[in-house]
VOTIDREN-263240 format. One record per residue: x, y, z of N, C-alpha, C, CB in turn. Coordinates in steps of 0.02 Angstrom, whole numbers, plus 50000, padded with zeros to 5 digits. Glycine has a CB too. Example, Ala and Ser with C-alpha at 12.3 -4.5 7.8 and 13.67 -1.06 7.14 Angstrom:
// VOTIDREN-263240
506604971650390506154977550390506604983550390505654977650452;506424988850354506844994750357506455000250394507044997050286;
//
This chain:
// VOTIDREN-263240
445455199953333445995197353375446285191153343445745195853445;445845186653319446075180553286446485182253225445495176153267;446255187353189446625189453129447315191953147446235194853090;447355195953201447995198653224448455193053245447895203653282;448155188153283448575182553307448825178453247448185177953355;448405177453198448595173553139449165177053102447995172553092;449095183653095449605187453060450275186953097449395194853052;450235187653164450845187253205451165180353199450685188653279;450735175053198450995168253192451355167253126450425163153199;451055169753073451355169153006452035172553006450895172152952;452055178753033452695182453034453225178853075452595189553063;452995175853131453465172253173453755166253137453125170053238;453325162653102453545156753065454045158753011452955153053033;453895164152974454345166552922455015168552952454035172652884;454995171953009455615174153043456035168153063455445178453105;455685163053093456055157053115456355153253056455595152453154;455985152953001456245149552942456865153152915455715149152887;456835159752913457405163752889458005162752935457225171152886;457865162553001458415161753049458755154953040458165162453121;458335149653030458605143053019459025142752956458045137853017;458785146052903459145145952840459815149652845458715149152785;459845154752888460455158652895460955155652944460285165652917;460735150752984461185147853034461845145453006460835142153068;461855141852949462495139552923462975145252909462405135452861;462705150752882463135156452865463395159852928462745161552822;462965160552979463185163553041463725159253073462595164453089;463615152653072464105148053101464765148453064463845140853101;464715148752997465325149052957465705155452972465165148652882;465335160952979465655167352993466005167253060465145173152990;465655164353111465955163953177466575159453176465445161353227;466525154053136467085149453132467685152953101466895143253090;467555157053048468105160653016468435165353065467845164652955;468025168453108468315173053156468725169553209467765177053189;468565162953221468925159153271469555155853243468475153853300;469655156053177470235152853147470865156653167470175152753070;471355153153196471965156653218472335159853159472435151753253;472665165253174473075168553123473675164153108473305175653147;473825163253044474385159053024475025163353016474225155352958;475545161453052476185164853044476455163952973476705162253095;476425157852947476715156252882476355159652825476715148852871;475685159452825475315161852767475055169052774474725157352755;475055171852835474795178552844475315183552870474205178452891;475725181452917476225186052946476845186452903476425183753015;477105180752879477725180752840477675184952776477905173652821;477125184652738477085188952678477165196452694476435187852642;476905198652751476975205652771477705207152788476515207352831;478015202652824478725203552842479155203752780478955197852889;479025199452731479415199452670479345206052633479205193652625;478725208452628478605214452588478855220752622477865215152575;478775221152687478885227552721479475227752769478275229452758;479745222052788480245222052842480915218752825479955218552901;480905213652782481515209852771482065213952736481365203752730;481865219052699482365223152664482875226352711482025228452625;482655227852773483105231052821483295226552880482785237352848;483005220552881483125216252940483245209052918482525216652989;483795207952882483975201252862484685199852886483925200352785;484935193652882485595192052911486155196452886485755184952897;486135198452822486665202752796486635209852821486655202652722;486045212052843485955218952865485445219052922485715223452806;485645216752981485175216453038485105223353070485415211353090;484715227653041484615234453066484365234053139484115238353022;484725237353184484555237153254484645230353286483855239353263;485015226053251485115219353277484525214753267485275219653348;484005217153233483385213253224483385209753156482765217853231;483255203253157483195199253096482495196253095483745193753092;482155196853037481465194453034481375189052981480995200253019;481925186352955481865181352902481675174452927482525180952864;481745173152992481515166853021481135168253085482115162053035;480725163553105480335164253166480795164853227479855158353175;481315160753229481775160753286482115167553294482305155353277;482345170353238482675176853241482185182353260483005178553173;481585182053233481075187153249480915187053323480435185953208;480835181253351480655180653421481235182753467480445173453438;481845181753444482435183353484482495190853497483055180753451;482305194953447482335202153456482985205153435482205203853528;483065211653449483655215353427484115217353483483455221353389;484525222353469485025224553518484715228153578485525229053485;484105230653571483795234453625483665230153687483135237553601;483625223653676483535219153733482815217553748483845222153793;482345221553723481635220153734481415214453689481215226553721;480975210253716480725204653677480275207153620480335199653722;480445205153559480045207253502479345204353506480385205153436;479315198153528478675194553533478625191253601478595189353477;478085192653637477935189053700477265185653689477915193953763;477275179053677476645175553662476105176953713476775168053660;475515178753688474945180253730474905187353755474945175753788;475445191353743475465198153769475665203153714475955198553828;475205204753670475365209353616475575216253640474785210053569;475265218653694475425225453718476125225853748474915227653770;476415220153767477095220053794477605218053741477125215153853;477375216653681477815214353627478075220453588477455209453580;478725220853581479035226753550478805227753478479785226053551;478665222353443478495223153372477845227053363478425216353339;477385226353410476755230053405476895237553413476245227653458;477335239153458477525246153468477865248953405477995246753529;478265244853372478645247153314478205248253253479185242253296;477675244253244477275244653183476625248453191477125237753159;476475250953251475835254353262475955261453285475405250553313;475415265153294475455272053315475385276853257476105273353350;475365283353273475285288453220475885288753173475175295353252;476485287853200477085287753159477505281653178477505294353168;477325275753151477665269653171478405269653150477315263553140;478815266453190479535266253175479685261453118479925264053237;479255256653106479345251753051478705251453011479535244753079;478775250252945479395249852907479675256852892479285246052841;480335257352887480655263752873480585265552799481395263552894;480445271852787480415274652719479925270852675481105274452687;479395268252705478875264752667478195266452698478995257052667;477675264452662477005265452688476915261352751476475263552635;476615264252803476485260452865476035254552851476175265052918;476055249652894475595244052888474885246552899475765238452938;474415243352867473715245252876473475243152945473275242052821;472915246052966472625244253031472475236753033471985248353045;472245234052976472085226952973472705222652982471745225352906;473265224852953473885221052959474155221253030474415223752910;474115227153061474335227653131473905223153175474295235053155;473255223053161472805218853200472965211453191472075220253180;473185209453131473395202553120473975200753167473605201453047;474475205153170475035203953216474785203453288475555209653209;474335207953307474095208153376473715201553392473625214253386;473285199353346472915193253356473375187153360472395192253301;473875187153314474335181453312474715180753378474845182353254;474945186353406475305186153469474825184153526475635192953484;474215187053525473725185553577473555178153577473095189653566;473555175153519473395167953513473985163353528473135166553442;474555166453547475125162353567475715162753521474915155353572;475655166653466476215167653419476515161053397476755171953451;476095156453374476335149953353476695150253286475745145053349;477205146153278477565145553215477295139453178478345144853227;476925140653124476645135153085477015134353018475895136353073;477645136653016478035135952955478155128552939478705139752961;477985126352878478125119352860478875118052863477855117752790;479065112052883479775110252884480065110752814479865103152913;480665113652809480995114252744481205107252723481605119052748;480925105152667481055098352644481645098252597480425095352609;482155094552616482725093652572482595087352531483405093252612;482405088352468482195082752427482755077852411481895085252364;483375079952420483935075752400484375074352460484345079152345;484575068152468485045066352520485755066752493484905059352546;486235065552537486935065552516487045060352461487395064252576;487365062552407487525057952353486965057252302487685051352380;486385060252315485835059952267485835066152223485155059252304;485555065352164485535070952116484835071452087486065070052060;484655077352061484025077952026483995073151967483915085152001;483405070651954483305066251896482865070051847482975059451917;483065070151784482725074051733482385069451682483215078851697;481755070651670481405067251615481375071651553480705065151637;481465078051562481535082851506482085087751525480845086651491;482425090751476482965095351492482695102051518483405096551431;483025104951568482825111651591483105117051546483055112751663;482815122951549483085128751514483775130351542482615134851519;484255131651498484925133651520484925141151528485465131251469;485035143451589485025150651603485725153651612484635151851666;486235149351622486905151951635487445147051614486985153751709;487995149751590488585145951570489205149751591488585144551492;489745146151606490385149551620490965144651611490385152451691;491465146551570492085142851567492525144851626492455144151500;492885140051654493375141551706493955145351675493625135051741;494295149551713494845153551686495395149451652495145157651740;495505143251675496015139051642495745135251582496305134251692;495095135951569494795132851511494655125451516495225133851454;494765122451575494685115251582493965113151595495125112751637;493555117751618492875116051641492365120951613492845116151717;491795118151594491215122251576490675121051628490955120551504;490475126351664489955125951714489285127551681490085130751774;488775123451696488125123951664487575123851717488015118251613;487085128251710486525128451757486055122551747486145134951751;485815119751803485285114751802484745116851850485555107751819;484355112151874483855113451926484145111251993483185109851911;484255116052038484555114852103485285112652099484165109652140;485595113252041486275111052036486645114651980486295103452025;487315114451985487755116551931488125110351907488245122251955;488115109251842488445103451814489105105551783487985099951761;489635101851796490305103451772490515098351719490815103551830;490695100951660490925096751604491645098251588490475097951542;492025092951572492705094251548492645096851476493155087851553;493135100551454493095103951389493485100451334493325111051395;493695094351348494035090351297493525085951261494605085951328;493165081851300492655077551269491955079151295492815070251283;491895084251338491265086651365490885081151401490825089451309;491265077351441490965072451485490815075751553491435066251494;490265073651583490075076351648490565073851701489345074351666;490865078551739491355076451789491155078151861492025079651774;490675082551871490455084051939489775087451937490975088551975;489405086751992488755090051999488735093452068488165084951991;488625099952068488625103852130487895105252148489025110652121;487635101652196486925101952214486835106252276486645094952226;486385111052271486215115352328485475115052343486415122552314;485235119652384484525119852402484125124552357484455121952474;484445129552327484085134452285483875131152220484525140652272;483255132052201482985128652142483215131852077482235128552145;483235138452074483395141852011484115144352013482915147751999;484475142951959485155145551950485125150951897485655139751930;485315157151914485225162751868485885165351838484885168351902;486445164651873487075166651844487655162851875487185174151852;488185161851835488775158251856489385162451840488825151251822;489835163151889490425167351880491015164451919490285174651902;491585163951885492205161851919492595167951942492645157451872;492955167251998493435172352017494005172251966493705171152090;494375177751963494905178351913495425172851919495255185151919;495575170751981496065165451990495765158451983496385166052059;495105158151973494785151751962494685147452023495165147951913;494825150152082494785146052143494065145452170495225149152197;493635150052150492935149852173492465150552114492805155352225;491915146952118491365147752072490785150952110491145140952039;490545156652086489985159952118489345158652081490115167452122;488805157652119488155156052090487635160752118487965148652105;487275164252074486685168152094486085163552086486615174752053;485705162552139485185157452138484615159352184485475150652157;484155154752194483605155952240483005151552225483405163152240;482515151952267481875148752256481355154252256481715143352311;480985155152201480525160752194480055161552253480115160052131;479985167852277479545169752332479755166552398478835167852316;480345163552402480585160552464481245163652486480665153052456;481765163152445482405166052464482855166752402482755161552517;483325171452408483865172152360484505170152393483905179452333;484945166952355485535164052386486155164752343485415156652402;486705166952373487365166752342487705160352364487795173052361;487895156252316488285150152331489005151252308487975143852297;489485149452351490195149952335490495142952340490555154952382;490765140352285491025133552281491775133652273490695129752223;492105129252308492825128252302492945123852240493135124852366;493295126552191493385122952128493895117352132493585127852073;494315117452183494805112152191494485105752218495375114352237;494005106552262493675100852294492945099952275493725101552369;492675104852238491965104852220491505104352281491815099052172;491705107852333491305108052394491045115152406491725105652456;490475115452439490165121952453490545125452509489425121052471;490785131452495491125135552546490615139152589491615140552513;490165142652554489655146552590489015146952548489915153752605;488455147152582487815148652551487515154352591487335142252550;487465160152559487255166252594486565168452568487785171952585;486075168352612485405170552593485325177952610484855166252628;485075181752560485055188952570484435192352543485655192052539;483955188452520483365191452491482805186352494483485193752417;482185188552481481615184052484481395181652415481025187452519;481825182552365481675180052299482335178652263481235185052258;482285175352206482885173552167483295179752151482685169952103;483955178952151484405184552136484745183552068484935185352191;485045188952041485285188951973485965192351967484775192351927;486295191051910486865195051889487425195551939486635201651872;487675189951964488205190052014488875191951984488255183252049;489275195852021489955197551999490405197952060489965204251961;491045196152050491555196652102491955203152094492025190552100;492165206052150492645211552147493305208652123492715215152216;493755212752094494395210152068494795206052118494805215752042;494775208052182495155204352232494755198652264495395209052286;494155197452239493725192052262493535192652336494065185452250;493545198752363493355199652433492615201352440493765205252464;492305203452385491605205452387491225202552327491535213152388;490585202052336490155199552282489545204152277489945192152295;489355205652215488765209952203488245205952163488965216352164;487615207752172487075204552134486465208952135486915197552164;486015207752087485395211452081484815207652109485265213252008;484285211352128483705208252160483055210652128483705209952236;482535206652139481875208452115481545213752158481435202352111;481835215452216481565220852257481865227652237481695219452331;482165227852177482425234052147483065236452180481895239452151;483415231952214484035233952246484625230152217483985232652321;485225232852232485855229352221486165228252289486335233252173;486395222252302486725220752366487465219252353486375214852403;487895221652396488605219952395488775216852463489055226152379;489025210752462489175207152524489925206152530488815200452526;490165206452592490855204552607490865196952614491105208052673;491295193752576491305186452575491555183652642491745183852518;492045186852672492355184252733491855183752790492935188552753;491495189252803491035189252861490295188852841491155195352903;490165188652775489485187952749489045194052763489155181752777;489345199552783488955205452799488785209452736489335209952848;488195212552738487995216852682488335223552689487215217652680;488745225352640489105231652641488715237152606489785230852609;488345235352556487955240352518487275237452502488325242552454;486775241552512486105240152485485905246352445485575238552543;485985245852380485865251552335485155251052308486385251652277;484755256252320484035255852302483825261452255483615255952364;484275263452210484125268952164483785266652100484745272652147;483725260052090483365257452031482615257552045483595250352014;482225257551991481505257651997481175251251973481215263551960;481585246051960481305239651939481825234251953481105239751863;481675228151934482125222551947482815223951919481835216051917;483335221551955484025222451933484305215751910484465225551991;484535215451848484755209151818485505208251810484435208451751;485885213751818486595213051806487015217651848486745214251735;487615215251867488105219451902488805217751875488065218251979;489245222851873489955221851858490355226851899490105222551781;490955224951920491415229451954491875232851903491835225752007;492105238851920492615242151879493265238251885492705249651901;493745239751842494375235851841494755236251907494815238251785;494705241851943495055242552006494615240952067495335249452013;493985239152055493535237352109493255243052149493875232852154;493385249252128493165255052166492425256752154493585261052149;492155254352098491455255752080491135249452053491415261452027;490475249452053490115244252016489575247551973489805239052065;489385243751921488855245851876488285240851881489105246451802;487665243251883487085238951887486585240851832486755239251956;486175236051813485695237251759485095232651766486025236251689;484525234651738483935230451742483355233051702483735229751813;482755231551727482145233051690482005240451682481575229851724;482295244551725482155251751720482555255251666482285255051787;482925251451626483315253751567483955257351586482885258351525;484115258051650484675262151672485295258051686484485266051734;485875260951667486535258451688486775263251742487045258051628;486835260951803486995265451859487695263951886486475264751915;488075269251898488745268851924488735270651999489235273451885;489035266352040489005267052113489705266252142488515262052144;489875270352191490515269752226490455264152278490705276452260;490935259552277490885253652319490965255252393491405248552299;491465259252411491605260452482491035263952518492235264452489;490695268452483490165272452516489465270452495490275279652501;489395266852440488735265352414488395271352381488305262752469;488785276552368488495282752339488385282052264488965288652353;487795284252243487645284452171488065289852138486885285752159;488395288152083488845292852049488525295451985489505289452034;488255290951944488045293251877487605288051844488665294651833;487165290451800486835286151752487285285851691486105288751733;487575280051678488065279451624487735280551556488395272651626;487145277751547486795278551484486245283851491486485271851460;485945285551436485375290251436484745286051435485405295251376;484475284751494483915280151500483265282951472483815278351571;483255289251452482645292151424482625291351348482585299551441;483075287351320483095286451248482615281051224483795284751226;482295277651270481815272451251482145266051227481375275051197;482735264351256483095258351234482755252051260483805258651258;482355252451311482015246551338482395243251395481895241551283;482105238051421482395234551478483075231651461481925228951501;483535231951510484195228951502484195222151536484765233551532;484305216851497484285210051524484955207451546483995205551472;485495210251518486155207351531486705212451519486265201151487;487235211951558487815216251548488465212251558487805222351598;489005214751530489665211651538490185217151536489805206151483;490715216451576491255221351575491825218951531491515222751646;492125223651494492715222151454493255219251500492975228551417;493625214051479494105210851524494655215351551494415205051489;494855220351512495425224551533495275231951535495995223451487;494695234051511494525241151507493905242651549494405243351434;493845248951571493245251051606492695252751556493395257151652;492445247451525491915247851476491395242451492492185247151403;490765244051482490245239251496489795238451435489835241451558;489635232151420489185230551365488495229051393489455224451323;487995232451369487305231351392486865229351334487025237551428;486355225351348485905223051295485255220751325486225217451253;484735220651283484095218551309483525218951260483915222451368;482995222351282482355222151248482375224951177481855225951288;482775230251166482745233451099483205230051048482935240851105;483545224651068483915220251023484585223151000483505218650963;484805228851027485425232151006485935231951063485295239450983;486505228451054487035228751105487375235651102487555223051094;487525238351161487855244951165488455244551212487365250451188;489015247351189489625247451228489725254451255490225245151186;489815255051322489875261551355490535262051394489285262651402;490795268151399491305269651448490975269751517491665276451432;491305266851565491015266751632491045273751664491385261751676;491595277351652491675283851683491585289451632492375284451716;491175294351649491015299851604491615304551597490405303851630;491745306551535492295311151520492045317851495492755308051469;491405318251480491105324451456490505326151500490885323751381;490455332451519489895334551562489225333351527489975342051581;488745331151566488075329851539487755336351515487635326551592;487405336151458487075342151432486325341751445487225342951357;485975347151428485255347451442484875342451399484985354451429;485165340351344484835335451300484945328351321485065336351230;485325327351376485465320651402485755316151347484825317551430;486255318851311486575315251257486945309151284487065319851220;486965303851244487285297651265488045298151256487005291751224;488365302651294489075304051285489525298051301489275309951329;489315293651345489725287951364489715282351312489515285251430;489265282751265489185277451215489795277151169488555278651173;490105271251166490675270151121490425267651054491175265151152;489975262551056489725259750994489065256251006490245254950963;488605256950959487995252950957488055248050900487355257550949;487965241650915488045236450865487385235150829488315229950897;487395230850779486785229650740486245226250782486945225450677;485625227250762485065224150797485075216650786484395227150772;484895212950839484875205650836484185203350815485065202650905;484105196750809483475193950785482935193750838483595187050759;483115195250900482625195450954482925198851015482385188350972;482525199351067482765202151130483395198451152482215201851184;483905202151175484545199251192484535197051265485125204151180;484735190751278484725187951345485415186551373484325181551345;485925186151330486595184651353487115188151312486705177251352;487645190751344488215193651309488855191451344488165201451308;489405191451307490055189551336490615192451294490115181751341;491185193851327491795195851293492265189851288492135201751330;492675189751236493235185051235493745187351286493555184651163;494195182851307494665184351361495125190251344495085178251377;495285191151280495725196751261495335203151246496135194751201;494665202751249494245208651239494165210751166494525214251277;494405206851120494375208851049493705207051017494925205451010;493345202251046492705200151017492165199951071492775193250984;491545200451049490975199651093490475194951061490645206451109;490085191751103489565187151080488895189151109489745179951098;488375187751071487685189051094487265182851085487385195051055;486765182051127486265176851119485575179951127486375171251171;485115178051082484455181351082483895176351081484395185951022;483295178851096482705174451095482505172551024482115177951130;482845175250975482745172850907483065166150895483015177850858;483425163550945483745157050939484435157550908483325152450898;484685163650899485305164750863485855167350910485205169550805;486465165350896487055168150929487495171350875487455162750969;487825176850894488265180350846488905182350881487905186550816;489435182950840490085185250864490275191450825490635179750858;490515196650861490705203050829491415205050848490215208650850;491715208750803492345212150818492165218350861492735214150753;492455218950920492275224350965492455231150936492615223351032;493035231750905493295238250884492875241550829493995237550860;492675237650779492325240750722491605238250713492705239450659;491395233550754490705231150751490565226250695490255236850744;491085223850661490995219150606490745212450632491645218150566;490225209750600489985203150620490465197850593489255201950594;490695193550638491185188450620490855181550610491715187950673;490305180250644489975173750638489255174250661490345168450679;488835170150630488135169250651487995161850656487635172750602;487625159850707487505152750716486825151650750488065149450757;486495146150733485865144450766486035141050831485425139750720;485955144650885486165142150950485635138550989486425147650989;485015138550964484465135351000483865135150954484295139151067;483395130750969482795130450927482315136150941482445123950938;482355139051001481895144451019482265150751042481425142151075;482705150151092483035156051118483695154351151482585159651167;484205158651140484855157851173484865162551233485445159451124;484965159651293484955163551354485635164451386484495160251403;486135160651363486805161051393487335159651341486865156051451;487875163651343488445162651299489085163551339488435167651239;489615159851320490255160351355490815158451308490255155951418;491345162651305491945161151266492415156751306492295167651245;492725151951272493295148351301493865153351310493515142251256;494255152951364494785157751376495285158451318495155155851437;495395153151279495865153851223495545156751160496165147151208;494895158151164494545161351109494355156951051494965166751084;494485150451055494345146050999493645143250999494845140450998;493285143851055492615140951061492125145951092492645134551102;491505145151072490945148751104490425143551124490645154251057;490235143551187489705139151211489055142951216489885136051279;488505139751195487845142951201487355138151234487585145051131;486865140851267486335136851298485695140851299486525134651369;485125137251302484495140951300483895136551314484405144151235;483365137851278482705135151293482665127651286482195138351248;483005124751236482915117551225483365113351270483065115951153;483765116451313484165112651360484805109751332483765107351388;484975111351270485585108751240486155113751246485465106951166;486755111051254487365115051252487665114151182487875113151308;487815119651149488125119251083488805122851086487665122551029;489305119551057489985122251056490155123950984490495117151087;490335130250972490505132550905491235134850904490045138350882;491555134350844492215137350838492145144750822492635133750784;492695148250816492675155550807492345157650742493375158350810;492295153150694491975154750630491235153250630492315150950574;490995150150685490285148450689490115141350671489895152950645;490625137150660490515130150644490345126250707491135127050609;489825122150704489615118250761490115112450772488905115450751;490405112250832490895107050849490585101450890491475110150887;490105103250933489805098250977489135100751001490275096751037;488695096051016488045097751046487845091951092487495098950991;487635093651153487445088551201486935091351250488065085851238;486565086951282486075089051332486435091851393485615083151351;486145097051421486455100251480486435095851542486125106851494;485965091151543485875086751601485775079551577485275089051645;485915074651620485745067751601484985066851599486065062651651;484735063751548484015062751541483855055451554483775064751470;483375054251599483165047451616482535045751575483025046751692;482525039651549481935037451512481325037151557482055030651479;481425034851619480885034651668481185036151735480515027851668;480825039851776481085041951841480965036651894480775048551862;481465035451934481405030651989481055033852048482085027952010;480615030252080480265032852139480725033252200479665028452155;481325030452193481795030752250482065037752260482365025852238;481995042052209482255048852215481655053652222482685050752154;481735058452266481175062852282481085068352230481265065952349;481635071152204481585076852160481635074552088482135082052175;481095075052052481075073251981480895079451942480585067451967;481305081251894481185087251855480815085251792481845090851838;480195087551786479775085451730479575091051684479175082051755;479835096951696479645102651654480165107951655478985105451675;480075113051613480545118551608480495122851670480415122651546;481065126051689481075130351747481035137651726481695129151790;
//
């Protein structure tokens, strides 16, 4: 009996010791289970991935917008409350995302049981909005301060040739083209500037921009007053390749969610959401009459789309030829021709509209000319205003000018120490501006002679603590 009692005592002591040792882990596990669901860090990522594509301000499907907490809580046209704090079973969103065949997301994989449960728990816990306040680092009259130059991603001469627009961080810098002195700085909220485009009449400057993993934004600036006309957010990531329709009533751009969006400028509504690409879209151009647009990106395809209906018309190029990702495109100023270039280092000029029926071999019938290979992947292309010449910029650090008609190389120039990402012809054809990795703007004449070189942004020797936004590295 004593032996049995001793054995039991030993086992009891071992059990109690084990229980004491496990207490911290049990407590931690219980604490984790009691942690409230975060709207900002847990709910928003699901909304961005699965819902924002069909429910954003430009395209509020069913009247429902999910890009902000306020809009999500307000609900859609049905009148039922999307979210009723503390009552998940009465909240419309739970009905929409759950069940055997959930209504949302459309044409995508349903949310997992775990994701639905997150929504349910969040609502049960009161559906709190813990989104950090959007911090505007700059006040009125303040500008970013740079201790090193940012990468130049975009350049554009104004149609009258008086201004060169240059990308910065959160801003577009405007230089006069006589002595290249800085004359204005257009500061917005979007951190990355990806493309700059003027309307044909020069009255508006369009900016494709955004803050990665937060929002994509179209900025429209009045060039007479240098004031912001509109800032239209339409995606949850930076946008690319902005273009205006010929009458400047619409704007198109590419997105990292594999779509092309076309917005009406007047009412800011999304007219087209084209989702026939299979990877990021980097470029868009309208046809000369504005009836179609062409888009291109990582999936190697040049796609032709009808503007009024959003209907896919044709693959302009033969994307099965292994040409590689398309990084940039430009339309001929007067012809329905598009120049595409990218990973395989060869610029190609295509007819926008097919004139020969496609054959079983998928021949590149629309191809007008393939130009010589560049020294690296091509990041920027541009036509001269009269369409007689084209320019390329590559990651080899080189810029080149070609005769469009016969492909003859007219000039070669070192446009950057590492890579040229943007090129733009002066409207009179006498100058080519280049920008790239080292943050310098270089101005060349038509023969390739360097005329001027200057930093794209003002550089401060030391940053003042009085300013909140200090740019200390490449973007």
